[in-house]
C-alpha positions as CSV (number, residue, x, y, z in Angstrom):
1,M,65.7,135.6,106.6
2,E,62.8,136.2,104.0
3,P,63.8,137.9,101.0
4,D,62.7,141.5,100.6
5,P,60.0,141.7,97.8
6,G,60.8,145.1,96.0
7,D,64.1,143.6,95.7
8,D,65.6,143.7,92.2
9,S,68.4,141.9,92.3
10,E,68.3,138.9,89.4
11,E,68.3,136.0,92.1
12,P,64.5,134.9,92.2
13,P,62.6,134.2,95.8
14,R,62.9,131.7,96.9
15,S,61.4,129.9,100.4
16,D,63.8,128.7,102.8
17,A,63.2,125.2,101.8
18,G,64.6,126.0,97.9
19,V,60.7,125.7,96.3
20,L,59.6,128.3,94.7
21,S,57.7,131.2,95.4
22,P,54.5,132.3,93.5
23,Q,56.2,135.3,91.4
24,D,58.9,132.7,90.0
25,L,55.9,130.5,88.4
26,E,55.0,134.4,86.7
27,P,56.0,134.4,83.0
28,D,58.6,136.4,81.7
29,E,57.1,139.3,79.6
30,D,60.4,139.3,77.8
31,Y,60.1,135.6,76.8
32,S,56.5,134.8,76.9
33,V,53.3,136.1,75.2
34,E,49.5,134.7,76.6
35,I,47.2,133.0,74.3
36,Q,44.1,132.1,75.7
37,D,43.8,132.9,79.7
38,G,46.8,131.6,81.7
39,R,47.8,129.8,78.2
40,Y,51.2,130.9,77.2
41,V,53.6,130.4,74.3
42,V,57.5,131.1,76.0
43,S,60.9,130.8,74.7
44,S,64.1,130.6,75.8
45,E,65.4,133.3,72.9
46,G,63.1,136.5,73.4
47,K,59.7,137.0,72.9
48,P,57.9,134.8,71.0
49,E,56.4,135.5,67.4
50,V,52.8,134.2,68.0
51,D,50.6,134.4,65.1
52,P,46.8,134.0,67.0
53,D,44.6,132.7,64.0
54,S,47.5,130.6,63.5
55,V,47.8,129.2,68.2
56,E,44.0,128.9,67.4
57,E,44.3,126.3,64.4
58,S,47.5,124.7,66.5
59,L,45.0,124.3,69.5
60,E,42.2,122.9,67.5
61,D,44.5,120.1,65.7
62,T,46.1,119.3,69.1
63,Q,42.5,118.6,70.7
64,E,42.1,116.3,67.3
65,S,45.4,114.5,67.8
66,V,45.0,113.8,71.3
67,G,41.8,113.4,72.2
68,G,40.2,112.8,75.7
69,G,41.2,115.9,78.1
70,G,38.7,118.6,78.1
71,S,38.5,121.1,75.6
72,D,41.8,122.5,75.4
73,G,43.3,119.6,74.1
74,I,45.6,118.2,77.2
75,P,45.1,114.1,78.1
76,D,42.9,113.4,80.9
77,G,44.7,113.5,84.4
78,K,45.1,115.6,87.5
79,Y,48.5,116.0,86.4
80,S,48.9,116.3,82.3
81,Y,50.7,118.9,80.2
82,R,51.1,118.9,76.4
83,V,54.7,120.7,75.5
84,T,57.0,121.2,72.4
85,L,60.5,121.8,73.3
86,S,63.1,122.1,70.1
87,V,66.4,121.6,71.1
88,E,69.4,122.5,67.9
89,N,66.5,122.2,65.4
90,T,64.6,118.9,66.5
91,K,61.5,119.6,67.6
92,L,59.4,117.0,70.0
93,E,55.9,117.3,70.8
94,K,54.7,115.8,74.1
95,S,51.6,115.2,76.2
96,G,50.4,113.5,78.7
97,G,47.9,112.6,81.5
98,H,49.0,111.2,84.8
99,D,47.5,111.2,88.2
100,D,50.4,110.5,89.4
101,V,53.0,113.5,90.1
102,S,55.6,111.3,89.8
103,D,55.2,109.3,86.3
104,G,54.1,113.1,84.9
105,F,57.4,114.5,85.7
106,E,59.3,111.4,85.3
107,D,57.2,110.5,81.9
108,F,58.2,114.6,80.8
109,V,61.7,114.2,82.0
110,T,62.5,111.6,80.3
111,A,61.2,112.9,77.1
112,Y,63.4,115.8,77.5
113,V,66.2,114.0,78.2
114,D,66.4,111.8,75.5
115,L,65.5,114.5,73.5
116,V,69.2,116.4,74.7
117,S,71.5,113.8,75.7
118,D,72.7,112.2,72.0
119,D,75.1,108.9,74.0
120,T,75.0,110.1,77.1
121,P,73.5,107.8,79.6
122,S,70.3,109.6,81.0
123,E,71.1,108.4,83.9
124,E,73.8,110.5,84.1
125,V,72.1,113.3,82.2
126,L,69.7,113.5,85.0
127,G,71.6,113.8,86.9
128,V,73.5,116.6,85.7
129,L,70.5,118.4,84.8
130,L,68.9,117.9,89.0
131,A,72.5,118.6,90.0
132,S,73.1,121.5,88.3
133,S,71.4,124.4,90.3
134,L,68.9,122.8,91.9
135,D,68.7,121.5,95.5
136,V,67.8,117.9,95.6
137,K,65.8,116.7,98.9
138,V,66.3,112.9,98.9
139,P,64.3,110.5,100.7
140,A,65.9,108.4,103.3
141,P,63.8,105.0,101.8
142,A,66.0,106.0,98.2
143,F,69.5,107.2,100.5
144,K,68.8,103.5,102.3
145,R,68.4,101.6,98.8
146,A,71.2,103.5,96.9
147,L,73.3,102.6,100.0
148,R,73.1,98.9,99.3
149,R,73.3,99.1,96.2
150,H,76.5,100.0,96.5
151,G,77.3,97.8,99.0
152,V,78.1,100.5,102.2
153,S,75.9,99.8,105.5
154,P,75.0,102.5,108.0
155,K,78.0,101.3,109.7
156,D,80.3,102.0,106.9
157,S,82.8,105.0,107.2
158,V,81.6,107.8,104.8
159,E,85.0,106.9,103.1
160,E,84.1,103.7,102.4
161,L,80.5,105.4,100.7
162,F,82.9,107.7,98.4
163,D,85.2,104.9,97.7
164,A,82.6,102.8,96.5
165,V,80.9,105.7,94.6
166,R,84.1,106.3,93.1
167,E,84.8,102.5,92.1
168,Q,80.4,102.5,90.2
169,G,81.5,106.0,88.9
170,G,78.4,107.7,90.0
171,F,76.2,107.4,92.6
172,Y,72.7,106.0,91.2
173,L,69.4,106.8,93.1
174,E,66.6,104.3,91.9
175,S,62.8,104.0,92.5
176,E,61.5,101.0,94.0
Protein backbone atom coordinates (compact mmCIF):
# COMPACT_ATOMS: atom_id res chain seq x y z
CA MET A 1 0.00 0.00 0.00
CA GLU A 2 1.39 3.40 -1.02
CA PRO A 3 1.58 6.09 1.69
CA ASP A 4 -0.90 8.95 1.49
CA PRO A 5 1.08 12.03 0.33
CA GLY A 6 -1.20 14.26 2.41
CA ASP A 7 -0.62 12.23 5.56
CA ASP A 8 1.04 14.36 8.25
CA SER A 9 2.03 11.41 10.44
CA GLU A 10 5.56 11.36 11.84
CA GLU A 11 6.59 8.27 9.85
CA PRO A 12 8.27 9.41 6.60
CA PRO A 13 6.98 7.91 3.36
CA ARG A 14 9.09 5.01 2.11
CA SER A 15 8.85 2.73 -0.84
CA ASP A 16 8.06 -0.94 -0.30
CA ALA A 17 11.79 -1.69 -0.61
CA GLY A 18 12.67 0.62 2.31
CA VAL A 19 14.39 3.12 0.02
CA LEU A 20 14.06 6.78 0.89
CA SER A 21 11.67 8.79 -1.27
CA PRO A 22 12.62 12.18 -2.74
CA GLN A 23 10.53 13.82 0.00
CA ASP A 24 12.71 12.13 2.64
CA LEU A 25 15.76 13.87 1.22
CA GLU A 26 14.36 17.40 1.51
CA PRO A 27 16.00 19.38 4.34
CA ASP A 28 13.76 20.03 7.34
CA GLU A 29 13.40 23.81 7.63
CA ASP A 30 13.35 23.55 11.44
CA TYR A 31 16.85 22.01 11.40
CA SER A 32 18.57 23.51 8.36
CA VAL A 33 19.57 26.77 6.71
CA GLU A 34 20.31 27.03 3.00
CA ILE A 35 23.66 28.77 2.51
CA GLN A 36 23.91 28.51 -1.26
CA ASP A 37 21.76 27.02 -3.97
CA GLY A 38 21.40 23.38 -2.90
CA ARG A 39 23.87 23.61 0.01
CA TYR A 40 22.71 23.51 3.61
CA VAL A 41 23.92 23.72 7.18
CA VAL A 42 22.05 21.05 9.14
CA SER A 43 21.84 20.65 12.90
CA SER A 44 20.39 17.89 15.05
CA GLU A 45 19.47 20.42 17.74
CA GLY A 46 17.14 22.88 16.01
CA LYS A 47 17.70 25.57 13.42
CA PRO A 48 21.43 26.40 13.17
CA GLU A 49 22.58 30.00 13.59
CA VAL A 50 24.56 30.85 10.47
CA ASP A 51 26.50 34.03 9.71
CA PRO A 52 26.46 34.48 5.88
CA ASP A 53 29.91 36.16 5.95
CA SER A 54 31.51 33.30 7.88
CA VAL A 55 29.91 30.78 5.53
CA GLU A 56 31.46 32.47 2.48
CA GLU A 57 34.85 32.62 4.24
CA SER A 58 34.56 28.96 5.28
CA LEU A 59 33.74 27.91 1.73
CA GLU A 60 36.82 29.77 0.45
CA ASP A 61 39.00 28.13 3.14
CA THR A 62 37.56 24.74 2.24
CA GLN A 63 38.39 25.22 -1.42
CA GLU A 64 41.99 26.15 -0.55
CA SER A 65 42.52 23.32 1.98
CA VAL A 66 40.81 20.53 0.04
CA GLY A 67 42.16 21.43 -3.37
CA GLY A 68 41.11 19.62 -6.51
CA GLY A 69 37.43 19.32 -7.17
CA GLY A 70 35.21 21.91 -8.60
CA SER A 71 34.75 25.51 -7.66
CA ASP A 72 33.02 24.50 -4.41
CA GLY A 73 36.11 22.81 -2.90
CA ILE A 74 34.62 19.32 -2.86
CA PRO A 75 37.12 16.64 -3.93
CA ASP A 76 36.90 15.10 -7.39
CA GLY A 77 34.82 11.98 -7.78
CA LYS A 78 31.34 10.87 -8.75
CA TYR A 79 30.55 10.27 -5.05
CA SER A 80 32.11 13.18 -3.16
CA TYR A 81 31.32 14.88 0.11
CA ARG A 82 32.57 17.38 2.63
CA VAL A 83 31.05 17.29 6.12
CA THR A 84 31.76 18.49 9.62
CA LEU A 85 30.74 16.11 12.39
CA SER A 86 30.45 17.19 16.00
CA VAL A 87 29.89 14.70 18.80
CA GLU A 88 30.22 15.61 22.48
CA ASN A 89 32.61 18.53 21.88
CA THR A 90 34.73 16.54 19.44
CA LYS A 91 34.76 17.92 15.91
CA LEU A 92 35.82 16.12 12.75
CA GLU A 93 36.04 17.65 9.31
CA LYS A 94 36.02 15.00 6.61
CA SER A 95 36.01 15.12 2.85
CA GLY A 96 36.30 12.44 0.24
CA GLY A 97 36.08 11.99 -3.47
CA HIS A 98 35.37 8.55 -4.89
CA ASP A 99 34.23 7.05 -8.16
CA ASP A 100 32.92 3.95 -6.41
CA VAL A 101 29.88 4.44 -4.18
CA SER A 102 31.01 1.67 -1.81
CA ASP A 103 34.40 3.34 -1.27
CA GLY A 104 32.75 6.68 -0.57
CA PHE A 105 30.30 5.15 1.88
CA GLU A 106 33.03 3.17 3.65
CA ASP A 107 35.27 6.24 3.95
CA PHE A 108 32.51 8.41 5.41
CA VAL A 109 31.01 5.80 7.73
CA THR A 110 34.41 4.72 9.04
CA ALA A 111 35.20 8.32 9.99
CA TYR A 112 31.84 8.65 11.73
CA VAL A 113 32.26 5.37 13.61
CA ASP A 114 35.78 6.32 14.72
CA LEU A 115 34.34 9.57 16.10
CA VAL A 116 31.49 8.00 18.08
CA SER A 117 32.79 4.56 19.01
CA ASP A 118 35.02 5.17 22.05
CA ASP A 119 36.32 1.69 23.00
CA THR A 120 33.74 -0.34 21.07
CA PRO A 121 35.15 -2.13 18.00
CA SER A 122 34.11 -0.48 14.73
CA GLU A 123 32.34 -3.57 13.37
CA GLU A 124 30.13 -3.69 16.47
CA VAL A 125 29.24 0.00 16.18
CA LEU A 126 28.36 -0.49 12.51
CA GLY A 127 26.19 -3.46 13.40
CA VAL A 128 24.31 -1.44 16.00
CA LEU A 129 23.87 1.52 13.63
CA LEU A 130 22.69 -0.56 10.68
CA ALA A 131 20.45 -2.83 12.71
CA SER A 132 18.89 -0.01 14.75
CA SER A 133 16.31 1.39 12.36
CA LEU A 134 17.33 0.49 8.84
CA ASP A 135 16.21 -2.40 6.73
CA VAL A 136 19.36 -3.93 5.22
CA LYS A 137 19.37 -6.37 2.32
CA VAL A 138 22.53 -8.48 2.33
CA PRO A 139 23.72 -9.70 -1.09
CA ALA A 140 23.87 -13.48 -1.45
CA PRO A 141 27.69 -13.61 -1.97
CA ALA A 142 28.28 -11.71 1.30
CA PHE A 143 25.89 -14.06 3.11
CA LYS A 144 27.70 -17.11 1.69
CA ARG A 145 31.09 -15.74 2.82
CA ALA A 146 29.67 -15.13 6.29
CA LEU A 147 28.34 -18.70 6.50
CA ARG A 148 31.74 -20.06 5.49
CA ARG A 149 33.48 -17.88 8.05
CA HIS A 150 31.22 -19.29 10.76
CA GLY A 151 31.87 -22.84 9.60
CA VAL A 152 28.28 -23.35 8.48
CA SER A 153 27.25 -24.98 5.21
CA PRO A 154 23.89 -24.89 3.40
CA LYS A 155 23.21 -28.40 4.71
CA ASP A 156 23.47 -27.29 8.36
CA SER A 157 20.36 -26.38 10.31
CA VAL A 158 19.31 -22.88 11.30
CA GLU A 159 19.97 -23.90 14.90
CA GLU A 160 23.59 -24.75 13.98
CA LEU A 161 23.92 -21.30 12.37
CA PHE A 162 22.61 -19.62 15.53
CA ASP A 163 25.01 -21.65 17.67
CA ALA A 164 27.99 -20.66 15.48
CA VAL A 165 26.98 -16.99 15.57
CA ARG A 166 26.49 -17.08 19.33
CA GLU A 167 29.91 -18.71 19.84
CA GLN A 168 31.63 -15.97 17.80
CA GLY A 169 29.70 -13.14 19.45
CA GLY A 170 27.91 -11.97 16.33
CA PHE A 171 27.41 -12.44 12.64
CA TYR A 172 30.21 -10.88 10.62
CA LEU A 173 29.68 -9.71 7.06
CA GLU A 174 32.98 -9.05 5.35
CA SER A 175 33.87 -7.48 2.05
CA GLU A 176 35.54 -9.61 -0.59
